[in-house]
C-alpha positions as CSV (number, residue, x, y, z in Angstrom):
1,M,109.4,91.4,49.2
2,K,109.8,92.3,52.6
3,Q,112.9,94.0,53.8
4,P,114.6,93.6,56.7
5,Y,114.5,95.4,60.3
6,K,117.7,97.9,60.3
7,V,119.2,97.3,63.4
8,V,122.0,99.0,65.1
9,L,124.5,97.3,68.0
10,V,125.4,99.7,70.6
11,D,128.7,98.2,72.5
12,D,132.1,99.2,74.2
13,H,133.6,95.3,73.6
14,I,134.9,94.7,70.2
15,L,134.5,91.1,70.2
16,L,131.3,90.6,71.3
17,R,130.0,93.2,69.2
18,K,131.2,91.9,66.3
19,G,129.9,87.7,67.6
20,L,126.1,89.9,68.0
21,A,126.7,91.2,64.4
22,S,127.6,87.9,62.9
23,M,124.9,86.6,64.6
24,V,122.2,89.5,63.5
25,D,122.9,89.1,60.1
26,G,122.0,85.2,60.1
27,F,118.8,85.5,61.8
28,E,116.2,86.2,58.7
29,D,114.2,89.4,58.3
30,Y,117.1,91.4,60.5
31,E,120.6,92.7,59.0
32,V,123.1,94.9,60.7
33,L,123.1,98.8,59.7
34,F,125.7,99.9,61.5
35,E,128.1,99.2,64.7
36,A,128.9,102.0,67.7
37,S,131.0,101.5,70.5
38,N,128.9,103.7,73.0
39,G,126.5,105.9,72.6
40,K,128.0,109.3,71.3
41,D,129.4,107.1,69.0
42,L,125.7,105.9,67.9
43,I,124.4,109.9,67.7
44,N,127.2,110.9,65.7
45,Q,126.5,108.1,63.4
46,L,122.6,108.1,63.2
47,D,121.2,109.6,59.7
48,P,117.8,110.9,60.0
49,G,117.3,109.7,56.4
50,K,117.7,106.2,57.0
51,L,116.9,105.6,60.8
52,P,117.4,102.2,62.4
53,D,114.2,99.8,63.6
54,L,116.0,98.9,66.6
55,V,119.0,99.3,68.6
56,L,120.5,97.1,70.8
57,M,122.1,98.7,73.6
58,D,124.5,98.4,76.1
59,I,124.7,99.9,79.1
60,N,128.2,100.4,80.4
61,M,130.1,102.1,78.0
62,P,132.6,105.0,77.9
63,E,131.6,108.6,77.3
64,M,127.9,108.0,76.5
65,D,126.4,105.5,78.4
66,G,123.0,103.2,77.6
67,Y,120.8,105.3,79.9
68,Q,122.0,108.5,78.2
69,A,122.0,107.3,74.5
70,T,118.5,106.0,75.3
71,S,117.1,108.9,76.7
72,L,118.6,110.8,73.6
73,L,116.8,108.1,71.0
74,K,113.8,108.5,73.0
75,R,113.4,111.8,72.8
76,N,114.7,112.7,69.4
77,Y,113.7,109.7,67.1
78,P,110.4,108.1,69.0
79,G,110.1,105.5,66.3
80,V,113.6,104.0,67.1
81,R,112.8,100.7,69.3
82,T,115.2,99.6,71.8
83,L,116.3,96.8,73.5
84,A,118.8,96.8,76.7
85,L,121.3,93.8,76.0
86,S,123.3,93.6,79.4
87,M,125.2,91.8,81.7
88,Y,123.7,93.8,85.1
89,D,120.4,92.3,86.3
90,T,119.9,94.6,89.1
91,E,116.9,96.8,90.2
92,N,118.5,99.8,90.0
93,A,120.1,98.9,86.3
94,I,116.4,97.3,85.0
95,I,114.5,101.1,86.3
96,R,116.7,103.0,84.8
97,M,116.7,101.7,81.5
98,F,113.0,101.4,81.2
99,K,112.6,104.9,82.5
100,A,115.1,105.9,79.7
101,G,112.8,104.8,77.6
102,V,114.0,100.8,76.2
103,R,111.2,98.3,74.9
104,G,112.6,95.6,76.3
105,Y,115.7,93.7,78.5
106,I,117.7,90.7,78.0
107,M,120.9,89.3,79.5
108,K,123.9,89.1,77.2
109,Y,124.5,85.4,78.7
110,C,120.9,84.2,77.7
111,E,120.4,82.2,74.6
112,P,120.6,82.8,71.1
113,A,117.1,81.8,70.5
114,D,116.0,83.9,73.1
115,F,118.3,86.8,71.7
116,K,116.0,86.6,68.5
117,Y,112.5,85.6,70.5
118,A,113.2,89.1,72.1
119,M,113.9,90.9,68.7
120,D,110.6,89.3,67.0
121,A,108.4,90.2,70.2
122,L,110.0,93.6,69.9
123,M,109.3,94.3,66.7
124,E,106.0,92.7,66.3
125,K,104.4,93.9,69.5
126,G,106.3,97.0,70.7
127,Y,108.2,95.4,73.8
128,Y,109.9,92.6,75.3
129,Y,109.9,91.4,78.9
130,S,112.4,88.7,79.6
131,E,111.4,85.9,82.4
132,M,113.7,88.0,84.5
133,V,112.0,91.1,84.3
134,T,108.5,89.5,84.1
135,G,108.9,88.6,87.4
136,R,109.9,91.4,88.6
137,L,107.7,93.4,87.1
138,I,104.4,92.2,85.2
139,H,104.0,89.3,87.8
140,T,103.8,92.3,90.6
141,I,101.4,94.4,88.6
142,N,99.1,91.1,87.7
143,K,99.3,90.6,92.0
144,Y,97.4,93.9,92.3
145,E,94.3,92.2,90.4
146,D,94.1,89.3,92.4
147,L,94.1,90.8,95.6
148,E,90.5,91.2,96.7
149,F,91.7,94.4,98.8
150,F,92.9,96.3,95.8
151,E,89.7,96.0,93.7
152,S,87.9,97.0,96.8
153,A,89.8,100.0,98.2
154,N,92.2,102.8,97.2
155,P,95.6,101.3,98.3
156,L,97.4,104.9,98.2
157,S,94.7,105.1,101.6
158,V,97.4,102.8,103.5
159,L,99.9,105.3,102.9
160,N,100.9,108.1,105.2
161,D,102.7,111.3,103.5
162,R,106.1,110.6,104.5
163,E,105.6,107.3,103.0
164,L,104.7,108.5,100.1
165,E,107.7,111.0,99.8
166,F,109.7,107.9,100.3
167,L,107.9,106.2,97.6
168,R,108.7,108.9,95.2
169,Y,112.6,108.9,96.1
170,A,112.5,105.0,95.8
171,C,111.8,105.7,91.9
172,T,114.9,107.4,91.4
173,E,118.4,106.7,90.8
174,L,118.9,107.7,94.6
175,T,120.3,104.8,96.8
176,Y,118.6,104.2,99.9
177,K,121.4,106.0,102.0
178,E,120.9,109.3,99.9
179,I,117.2,108.9,100.1
180,A,118.1,109.5,103.6
181,T,119.9,112.4,103.8
182,K,117.1,114.4,101.6
183,M,114.4,113.4,103.7
184,Y,116.8,114.0,106.7
185,L,116.5,111.1,108.5
186,S,118.4,107.6,109.4
187,P,119.1,105.1,107.2
188,R,117.5,102.8,109.6
189,T,114.7,104.8,109.4
190,I,114.7,104.6,105.8
191,D,114.8,100.8,105.8
192,G,111.7,100.9,108.1
193,Y,109.6,102.9,105.1
194,R,110.7,100.8,102.9
195,D,110.0,97.4,105.1
196,S,106.7,98.9,105.9
197,L,105.9,99.9,102.3
198,F,106.9,96.3,101.0
199,D,104.4,94.6,104.0
200,K,101.3,97.0,103.2
201,L,101.9,96.4,99.7
202,H,102.3,92.8,99.7
203,L,105.8,93.6,97.1
204,K,109.4,92.1,97.8
205,T,111.5,94.3,95.8
206,R,112.2,98.4,94.8
207,V,111.1,97.5,90.9
208,G,107.5,96.3,92.7
209,L,107.2,100.2,94.8
210,V,108.2,101.8,91.1
211,T,105.6,99.5,89.6
212,F,103.0,100.2,91.9
213,A,103.7,103.9,91.9
214,I,103.7,104.2,87.8
215,R,99.9,102.4,88.0
216,N,98.9,105.1,91.0
217,G,99.8,107.5,89.2
218,I,102.6,108.7,92.2
219,V,105.0,109.3,89.2
220,S,105.2,109.0,85.8
221,F,108.3,108.3,83.4
């Protein structure tokens, strides 16, 4: 008989965590190994001899947030798969969590069926992209494949050195205002670089810029 996947829930909201735990235990092929109130609590409870298969990770938590906890898991226990379960749908949150090492990202207000589907996909395929993330990441990647320009030319050839420098900064956690300070430019000039890249690369979001940079070897996560 197939053993159920062991799941750990990390969330500082007790009522929500308990509700999720009850739901997970009700799913076929899954059982809750333990619960943690934040990243530090998670790390303290982990037993190297009895690791979970899947960690459901909140982002905003005290003591150690989801970014830090996911990064530690990736570094110390790379076989443990992490699904971000969050209320945040901002580009920055998505970028940071994927950079930290999550293999999927889903919203807390999703339907139970979608939640179960995300868990199944993560365990069976190794990754899960929600419709939201797919729209911002995967569609951008596929769009390149449909553009004759990107098939026949080097996309980096249309970017100058300063635009490439800005693009690298755009792949960090810095705000556009902080990037302006780093590059010794005005925020308005930085906005100009951003809009220029959007136009040249046929993109609309910062997530799209990060995806482009990864695909073309400008940065690596």
